[in-house]
C-alpha positions, 0 to 999 in steps of 0.5 A: 648819454646818462638819462635819455627820455623817450619822445612822448613820455609823460611825467606824473606829479606826486606829493609826499611828506618828508619823514625827516622834516614833515614838510610836503614835497613835490616830485615828478616821476615818469608816468609808467602805467606798467610799473609794478606795485613793488617798484620804487625809485630812489629820489633826493628829497628837496626838503632834507637832501636825503635819499627816499624810495618812492613807489612809482605807481602809488607815490608812497614812500617805502615804509610809509604807514597808511 
């Protein structure tokens, strides 16, 4: 009921640096090419157990500098 997946949906691998621990963290996001550049997904970080917002298109964290 809660999280249903469409048949044929794919996942995209992303790697980001946790801003709290500075460790590299691997995460999988739904691969949606139609996702807007401004759309972020809330994820629970495996390194610090905090909530981070990650851009579904770029894999960058909200507020992350270049």
